[in-house]
N, C-alpha and C positions, 0 to 999 in steps of 0.2 A: 365208430366217430372212424372218419376218411384219414386218410395218410395226411393230407395236407392240413386238417384241424389240428390234428398231434404234434405236427412240425411247428404250427403256430403259437400252440398251448408249451410247447417247449423252449422257442424263441421269448415268446412270456416268460416264463421261467427263468431261464438265464438274463432279462432285464430284470427280475426281482435280484437277479444274484448282483447285479450291476449296483443298483440302488441301494442292496447289503453295505456291498463295500465303499459307499460314497457315506452314506452314514455311519462307518465305521471309520474311514478317515474324516470326518465332521467329528466324532468324541475324540480320534486323538489330537487333532489341532486344538478342540477346546483344552485339553487333559495337558499340552505343551506351555499353551498359554499361562492358565492358571496357576498349574503344579499344589492341586490337590490336597498331595498327603496323601498315605495308607489308606484312612479312613473316609477321605474324600474319593479316592479314585473306588474304592470296594464299592463304595453307596451311589458313584456315577455307572460305576459295572453293573449295576444291578437295574437300574434304570434304563442302562445303554441294552442289557438282553430283555426288560419287557415293553421297551418301546419297538424292540427288533420283533420279538414273538409278535406283537399286535400287529404291526402292519404285514410282517409275513401270512400271519393267519389271515386277516382282509383279503388280502391278494388273492390269496389261493383259494378260498372262499370262490371268490368275484371267477376268477379262472378255470380251475379245474372241480368246481362244483363240491371243496372239500376234501378231495379224494388227494390222499397223499401215497406215493407210489414212491418205487425205489428212481427212477427218473427225475423225480420233482429235486430231491437231494443232491445229484448226479449235476442235476441242471444246474441249482443253484449257488453248487461249486464250479463248473464251470465259470461263470458270471462273475463270483467275485473273484476268481483267481485273474481274467482276461480283467477287469476292473482293475487290482493292485499292478498286476502287471504293466499294462500301458498307460491308465489314467490317475493312477494314487499319486506320482509324486507332482503333477501338473495341478492334481486339485487340491493337495493339499498346501503348493506352492501359492495358490489362487487364494483359497482361504483365510491365509494368515495376511496376504495383503490386504483382501478386503476387513479383515480386521483390524489392520494398523492405519486404512482408512476412515472405518469408520470411529475407531477410538480418535483422530486426530479430530477427525468433526464433530464430535460429540465435546473435545475438550477445546475445542475454540468455541461453538459454543455455551459453553459452560462458562468461559472465561468473557463473555459478553454479556452473559446473564448477569453474573457476578459485578460485574462494574456498570454495568443500567444499573443495578440494585442501589450499588456504592452510591451513584449520581442523583438517586431518587435522595438516598437519605439525604446526604448534603443538603438537599432541598429543602427537604423538611426541617433540617436542625437551623437551614439557615430561617426559615418561617417561626422556627419557634423558638428558637433565641434573637428573632429582631425585634425591638423594644420600642422602635418607629411604628408599628402597625398602628392604626386607630383603633379601640375596644371598642366594642358595642352592639 
């Protein structure tokens, strides 16, 4: 394997570390929003590690053909450290703002849907209780 290929693979594994940092921040933001408690956090941690392990496994199969050496751990650590140092705060703020926007949109749609159902219910009640309609 040429030096250029090794640099490319090392860079890709650093990118994996950055992606793992992003997944970690996504999970931290979800925990902050939902406040799941001790057992919920424990279950969430297990699910987080299963997802991260599967993602890393598939990524390493595609990039290094499944070879795991010391440089893989070093590159992942560098990627996570770079992400946490330079992008974490901004990404978490963005994720929280996206959550707030989505929550607002969903609540507004729910209220509109509920108002529409009330209106339809009133129309049905009017027909049900209106005795002036001819039967037949």
